N, C-alpha and C positions, 0 to 999 in steps of 0.2 A: 504493497498498501504504499501511497504517494504519500506527504503530507502536505496539507494544507498551503498555501499559498494564497496569500494577502494584498489587497494591492495599498501604497502607500498617499495619502493623501496630508498634507500640512495646509495648520491655518494658523491667524497670525493676533496675540489679543495687545489690540494696539488701544494704547490710553492716553487721551487727549490731559495740554496741562491744568483742564479744571477735573479730574478722575476719571473721565467718563471711555470708553469702551464705543471702539468704528464696530458700527456691524450693514450688511449689506438686503438688500433685499432680494431675492433669484424676481429674475420678469415672468419665468415661466408658471415656479410653484408656488410663485407668493408669501413664502417666508426667510425667515431673517437667519444668516447664518455671520460667522466670523467670516473677514475676507483669509482667503487662500488659495488651493485645488491642488489636484496630482499632479504629479512626476512628471516631464517628458523626457521619450525614451536618451539617455546619456546624462540625467542628473541625479542622477543618485550618486555618483562620487561628490558634488558641491549641493547639497541638500539648502544654505544659506542664497548661493544664485537663482534655485529653485523659488525658492519663495519670494523674493526678492521680483523675478520676473515675472509672476502671478500676479505680487503685490502691483509690479507695473502696468500689468495686464487689467485688472481691476480698476484698479484706484488712484491712477494718473494723479500729481497733479498733490499728492500730498507727502510732506517729506515726513519719515520712515527709519527710525533709528533701534535694530533686532538686537539682541539677548546676540550672544555669540556662538547659543547652539540651542536647538529647544527644551523646554522647561519640562513635557509632557510625553509618554507615550503612552494614546488613550485605543477601547475599543472605537467604531464609528460603524453607523450606518450609512451606508451611499441614497442617495435621492432614487435611485432605481430599486432601491429594499439589502442589494447587495451590502456584502462586508467590506471591513477597511480598516487599517491600523494610521490614530491619527499622529503626529507629531505636531502639538500644542505650543507655539515660541510664542514670548513678551519683548514688548519693545512698543516705544510713543512714538508720537504720530501730531502730525500739524498742518492743516490744510483744509482746501476743502475738494474732496476729490470728482474728477472725469472720469460718470462709470463705463462700464464696457457694455456693448448690447443686453449682456446674459442677467444686469443686475438693474432693474428701475428705481430701488431706492435707497439712501444710503441716514443713518443719526447717527449720532455721535449719545449713547445709552448709557442712563446713569448704573450703580444697582441697582437700585430700588424698581426699574423702574425693569427690573429681571424676572420680576417673577413665573410667570406664567413664559418663555423660553417653546418658540418652535421648531426651528430647525433642529436635528437629532445629533447634528454638530454640537450647538451651542448648550442641546441638553448632556451632554457627555462631558463641556468641557466646564458647566455652570458651578457641579462640585467647587472645583480646583478652582476656578478662576473668586467663587468666594473665600476661601479659602486660603488665597494670594493674595498679595496687597496689589492693590490697582493704585497705580504713581508711576507718575512721570518720568523723573528722574529713572536711569538704573546705574543700581554701584552695585559695589562687592565684587569679588575675586574676580566676575565672570567681565569677559570686554564687550561689545557688541561689534556690529556688520551694521554699517550706516546707508543709508536712498537716502536723497534729496532730490 
């Protein structure tokens, strides 16, 4: 028997200077989710670059600084119902996004407004998001990967 393989997806918990998290609304489903997406072929060995590519596609115009490594690996149910593994990154962001065609709205959500998350990735990440600080500054021993 062969071991089951799971696709890998990445999401970013991006916090603005007011302590809010950026969420995007999917144009097809109407659900809110964290920015990010799947890896393209050849991106497995530079996960930070893969996430920056997704962020460039989804939220052009937002200045983003990411930690140098993901903060968690979580189980994730994709929109089509398939299972995947999700790398959750933390970072800070400023600016107004220009959305990709796959999204039709964005908002900076507060911790209080996340009481009824709609998207599976957001539900999976919510416990971690509430357990970890929502802060704009990135500090500690880990560095940052910048994108402006």
